[in-house]
C-alpha positions in Angstrom: 23.4 19.0 -32.0 20.9 18.1 -34.8 21.8 14.7 -36.6 22.7 15.2 -40.3 21.3 11.7 -41.4 17.5 11.7 -40.7 17.5 7.9 -40.8 20.4 7.5 -38.3 19.6 5.9 -34.9 15.7 5.8 -35.9 13.8 4.1 -33.1 12.4 0.9 -33.5 8.4 0.8 -33.6 8.2 -0.9 -30.0 10.5 1.8 -28.4 9.0 4.9 -29.9 6.0 7.2 -29.4 4.1 8.7 -32.3 2.0 11.6 -33.2 0.5 11.2 -36.8 -2.0 13.7 -37.0 -1.3 17.2 -38.6 1.3 18.4 -41.0 4.0 17.3 -38.5 4.9 13.9 -37.0 6.7 13.7 -33.8 8.6 10.7 -32.5 10.4 10.2 -29.4 12.9 7.4 -28.1 12.6 6.0 -25.4 9.0 6.7 -24.4 10.1 6.5 -20.8 13.3 7.9 -19.3 15.0 7.1 -15.8 17.7 9.5 -14.6 19.5 9.4 -11.1 20.1 13.0 -9.3 23.3 14.2 -10.7 22.9 12.2 -13.7 22.0 13.0 -17.5 19.4 11.5 -19.6 19.2 11.6 -23.6 16.3 11.7 -25.5 16.2 11.2 -29.3 13.5 13.2 -31.2 12.4 12.9 -34.8 10.5 15.4 -36.6 8.8 14.8 -40.1 7.6 17.5 -42.0 4.4 16.3 -43.9 3.5 19.7 -45.4 4.2 21.1 -48.8 6.5 23.8 -47.6 9.8 23.9 -45.6 9.3 24.6 -41.9 11.7 25.6 -39.0 11.1 24.1 -35.6 12.1 24.7 -32.0 12.5 21.6 -29.8 11.8 22.1 -26.1 10.8 19.8 -23.0 8.1 21.2 -20.6 6.9 20.0 -17.3 10.3 20.0 -15.6 12.3 22.7 -14.0 13.7 24.8 -16.9 17.3 24.6 -15.9 17.1 20.8 -16.4 16.4 21.1 -20.1 18.3 24.1 -21.1 17.7 26.1 -24.2 15.3 25.1 -27.0 17.0 23.0 -29.8 16.3 24.6 -33.4 15.6 22.3 -36.4 15.8 24.7 -39.3 14.8 24.2 -42.9 13.0 20.7 -42.8 11.9 20.1 -46.4 8.4 18.6 -47.4 8.5 15.0 -46.7 11.8 15.2 -44.8 12.7 13.8 -41.4 15.1 15.5 -39.1 16.6 14.2 -35.7 18.0 15.8 -32.7 19.1 14.8 -29.3 17.6 16.6 -26.3 19.5 16.2 -22.8 17.9 16.3 -19.5 20.5 17.3 -16.7 19.2 16.5 -13.2 21.2 18.3 -10.5 22.3 16.4 -7.5 20.1 15.8 -4.5 18.4 17.4 -2.8 17.9 20.0 -5.5 17.3 17.1 -7.8 14.3 15.3 -6.0 13.4 11.9 -6.7 10.0 11.4 -8.2 7.7 11.0 -11.3 7.7 14.0 -13.5 5.2 14.4 -16.4 7.4 15.7 -19.0 6.4 17.2 -22.6 8.3 17.3 -25.6 7.1 20.1 -28.0 7.9 20.9 -31.4 6.7 24.4 -32.2 6.9 26.0 -35.7 8.8 29.4 -35.7 6.5 32.3 -36.8 3.4 30.1 -36.3 3.0 29.4 -32.6 -0.5 27.6 -33.2 1.4 24.9 -35.0 2.6 22.8 -32.2 3.0 19.1 -31.8 3.6 17.5 -28.3 4.2 14.1 -26.9 4.0 13.1 -23.0 7.4 11.7 -21.6 7.3 10.0 -18.2 10.6 11.2 -16.5 11.4 9.2 -13.4 14.2 10.7 -11.3 15.4 7.5 -9.3 17.7 7.6 -6.3 19.9 4.8 -7.2 20.6 2.5 -10.2 22.9 -0.3 -10.2 24.0 -2.0 -13.3 25.1 -5.7 -13.7 23.5 -8.9 -14.7 20.8 -8.1 -12.5 20.1 -4.4 -12.6 18.1 -2.7 -9.9 16.7 0.8 -9.8 14.8 2.7 -7.1 13.3 6.2 -7.0 14.4 6.6 -3.2 16.1 4.9 -0.4 14.2 6.6 2.3 10.7 5.8 3.1 8.3 7.3 5.6 6.2 4.6 7.5 3.2 6.0 9.2 2.3 3.4 11.9 -0.8 1.5 10.9 -0.7 2.5 7.2 0.3 0.6 4.2 3.5 1.5 2.5 4.6 0.5 -1.0 8.1 -0.1 -1.6 8.6 -0.2 -5.4 11.8 -1.1 -7.5 12.7 -1.9 -11.1 14.8 -5.0 -11.9 16.4 -5.4 -15.4 17.9 -8.5 -17.0 21.2 -7.6 -18.6 22.1 -11.2 -19.3 21.6 -13.1 -22.6 18.9 -15.5 -21.3 15.5 -15.1 -19.6 15.8 -15.3 -16.0 13.5 -15.5 -12.8 14.0 -12.6 -10.4 13.1 -12.6 -6.6 13.2 -9.6 -4.4 13.6 -9.6 -0.7 13.4 -7.2 2.2 16.2 -7.7 4.7 16.4 -6.1 8.1 12.7 -5.6 8.9 10.5 -7.9 10.9 8.6 -10.4 8.8 5.3 -9.5 10.4 5.7 -6.1 9.0 5.8 -7.2 5.3 2.2 -8.1 4.4 2.9 -9.1 0.8 4.7 -12.2 -0.5 8.2 -12.0 -1.9 7.7 -10.8 -5.7 8.8 -12.9 -8.3 9.0 -12.2 -12.2 10.3 -13.9 -15.3 12.3 -11.3 -17.0 13.5 -11.8 -20.6 17.1 -10.5 -21.8 17.2 -6.8 -22.2 13.7 -6.3 -20.3 12.8 -4.8 -17.1 10.0 -5.7 -14.6 8.4 -3.9 -11.6 8.3 -5.3 -8.4 6.9 -4.1 -5.1 6.4 -4.9 -1.3 3.7 -3.9 1.0 4.9 -2.7 4.5 2.6 -2.1 7.5 4.3 -0.7 10.5 2.4 -1.6 13.6 1.2 0.9 16.1 2.4 0.9 19.5 5.9 0.5 21.3 6.8 -2.6 19.0 7.7 -0.1 16.3 9.8 2.7 18.0 10.2 5.8 16.4 13.5 6.6 14.6 15.4 5.1 11.5 15.5 1.6 10.7 18.1 0.4 8.1 17.1 -2.4 5.7 18.2 -3.9 2.3 16.4 -4.5 -0.9 17.9 -7.5 -2.7 17.2 -9.0 -6.0 18.5 -12.4 -6.9 18.8 -14.5 -10.0 16.9 -17.8 -10.1 19.2 -19.1 -12.8 22.5 -18.0 -11.2 21.8 -17.6 -7.3 25.2 -16.1 -6.8 24.0 -13.1 -9.1 22.4 -10.6 -6.7 22.0 -6.9 -6.3 21.2 -5.0 -3.2 20.5 -1.4 -2.1 20.8 -0.2 1.4 17.6 1.8 2.4 16.2 3.6 5.6 12.6 3.3 7.0 11.8 6.3 9.0 9.1 5.7 11.7 7.7 8.8 12.9 6.6 9.5 16.8 3.3 8.2 17.6 2.0 9.5 21.3 -0.7 7.6 23.1 -1.1 7.1 26.8 -3.6 6.0 29.6 -4.2 7.2 33.0 -5.5 5.7 36.1 -5.8 6.8 39.7 -4.9 4.0 42.4 -7.0 3.8 44.6 -9.8 5.7 43.1 -11.3 6.3 46.7 -9.1 7.0 49.5 -9.8 8.0 53.1 -8.6 11.4 54.4 -5.0 11.4 55.1 -4.1 8.5 52.8 -1.8 8.9 49.8 -2.9 8.0 46.2 -0.9 7.5 43.0 -1.4 8.4 39.3 -0.6 5.4 37.1 0.6 6.5 33.5 1.0 4.1 30.7 3.0 5.1 27.5 1.3 3.3 24.5 3.3 5.2 22.1 6.5 4.4 20.4 8.7 7.3 21.8 9.8 8.7 25.2 7.0 11.2 26.2 6.9 13.8 29.1 3.8 14.2 30.8 2.6 16.9 33.2 0.2 16.4 36.0 -2.1 18.8 37.8 -4.7 18.4 40.5 -8.1 20.2 40.6 -10.6 20.3 43.5 -14.0 21.7 42.1 -15.1 22.8 45.4 -11.8 24.0 46.7 -12.1 21.5 49.8 -8.9 19.9 48.9 -5.2 20.7 48.6 -2.5 18.4 47.3 1.0 17.5 48.2 3.0 18.1 46.0 0.8 21.0 44.8 1.8 20.5 41.3 2.3 20.7 38.4 4.7 17.7 38.4 6.3 16.1 35.5 7.5 12.7 34.6 9.0 11.1 31.5 7.8 7.5 30.6 9.5 5.4 27.8 7.6 3.7 25.1 5.8 0.6 26.3 6.5 1.5 29.8 4.5 2.6 33.0 5.4 5.1 35.8 3.6 6.2 38.9 3.4 9.6 40.6 2.6 9.4 44.3 0.7 12.4 46.0 -1.4 13.1 49.1 -5.0 14.7 48.9 -5.8 16.6 52.1 -8.8 18.2 53.5 -8.6 21.9 54.4 -11.1 21.5 57.1 -12.5 18.3 58.4 -16.1 18.5 59.7 -16.7 18.2 63.3 -19.7 15.8 63.1 -21.4 13.7 60.3 -21.5 10.6 58.4 -19.1 9.6 55.6 -18.8 12.5 53.0 -17.5 12.6 49.3 -15.1 15.1 48.2 -14.4 14.6 44.3 -11.2 16.0 42.5 -9.7 15.2 39.2 -6.1 14.5 38.0 -5.2 16.0 34.5 -2.2 14.4 32.6 -1.2 16.2 29.4 1.4 15.7 26.7 2.4 17.7 23.8 -0.4 15.9 21.6 -3.0 14.6 24.3 -4.8 15.3 27.4 -6.5 13.0 29.8 -8.4 13.4 32.9 -8.9 10.8 35.8 -11.5 11.4 38.5 -11.1 10.3 42.2 -12.5 11.1 45.6 -11.5 11.5 49.2 -13.9 9.9 51.8 -14.1 11.3 55.4 -16.3 11.4 58.4 -16.7 13.9 61.4 -14.2 14.3 64.0 -16.8 12.9 66.4 -19.5 10.0 66.0 -22.7 11.3 64.4 -24.7 9.8 67.4 -22.6 12.0 69.7 -23.6 14.9 67.7 -27.3 14.0 68.0 -27.0 13.6 71.7 -25.3 16.9 72.1 -28.2 18.6 70.2 -30.8 16.9 72.3 -29.0 17.9 75.5 -28.8 21.5 74.3 -32.4 21.4 73.3 -33.2 20.2 76.9 -31.0 22.9 78.5 -32.8 25.4 76.5 -36.1 24.3 77.5 -35.1 24.2 81.1 -33.6 27.7 80.9 -36.9 28.9 79.4 -39.0 27.4 82.2 -36.9 28.8 84.9 -37.0 32.2 83.3 -40.7 31.9 82.8 -41.1 31.0 86.5 -38.8 33.8 87.8 -40.7 36.4 85.8 -44.2 35.6 87.6 -45.7 38.0 90.1 -45.3 36.5 94.0 -48.4 34.9 95.5 -49.7 36.5 98.9 -51.6 34.4 101.7 -53.9 36.5 103.8 -52.9 36.6 107.8 -55.8 36.1 110.6 -56.6 39.4 112.6 -55.6 38.9 116.3 -56.7 41.7 118.6 -55.5 41.7 122.2 -57.9 42.7 125.0 -56.3 44.0 128.0 -56.7 41.8 131.2 -59.2 43.1 133.6 -58.2 44.9 136.6 -59.1 43.1 139.8 -61.6 44.8 142.1 -60.2 45.5 145.8 -62.7 45.4 148.5 -62.7 48.4 150.7 -60.1 48.5 153.5 -57.9 46.3 151.5 -54.6 47.5 150.2 -54.1 46.1 146.5 -50.8 44.1 146.4 -48.5 44.9 143.6 
């Protein structure tokens, strides 16, 4: 409802913001508004007509969801030189609809029938998650923080002095490792009725020491004048999962028929499941188990997966031969490849193979010589001609009879 007394509740000079140019002057108080989700904030607006004729205005708040500000508030019949006041309300719905954060609100006074005549003033609107009142007041925009490992996180708060004397306030974080807090505990002298901004810098380390999940901690502000006067808010630090790992084949070289193992080291901050596969570029090897295999390793832990690389066919003769292969290890985020090899020699010594080849060559040569010899025509030797002469018949003298 518009205020009837234009001077009632007029803001002090240090609490108001002014726009003095043009025929309209616009003042708002306070210059900065803090509201918690599900709460209501009020804003006093003062409009002064510096023109020579009466004006009608509509007051609205821009830059925030329309349901938060409601319908425009009319200011009708403002006479020349007259100031009229109105109270605007901002209703922030409960969380999660009313999200904590900074909003750049704008208060606008628009003249009816003349849209070009507009006066505006920016209003920082802070929707804070919690606000605690007491002698030591404490306000925070949110109580949940996301901490990316290795990155700096600022935890900010507003402390207010509701006492009658100046006081020294000190803020502390409880429940987080001291090594994570890289800034000193903030301290400030706060006068009565005043507020101060305090902040911490937190760096969550990479690796298993900062395991993924929620970490509860407490933000506490204490009075230096009255140590028993403290205010605390319970908060949560959410550490997301980080997946990093290393792979090594032990041993890197194995004789044929000897088992090996894959060593997996989880360097992340959450349990991770790894899939293992074996690959032989020349297809000379097979593996037992054939894969793929799976193993789950906890953060900061190491596990081994044993296997047996086997030759599909071992050479008969020969010196040491190398058969390379790879082990591929994958997670949902990463992939690593480790290289290894199997060493083997022939079933028989290499010198025996050389001897066998030499003997085979000799056998072939001997065979060829024999074959050549067999294929040659026979050599004939001439036989002497012996002619037999019949023996002479002996002569018998006359009167004798030959014997026989």
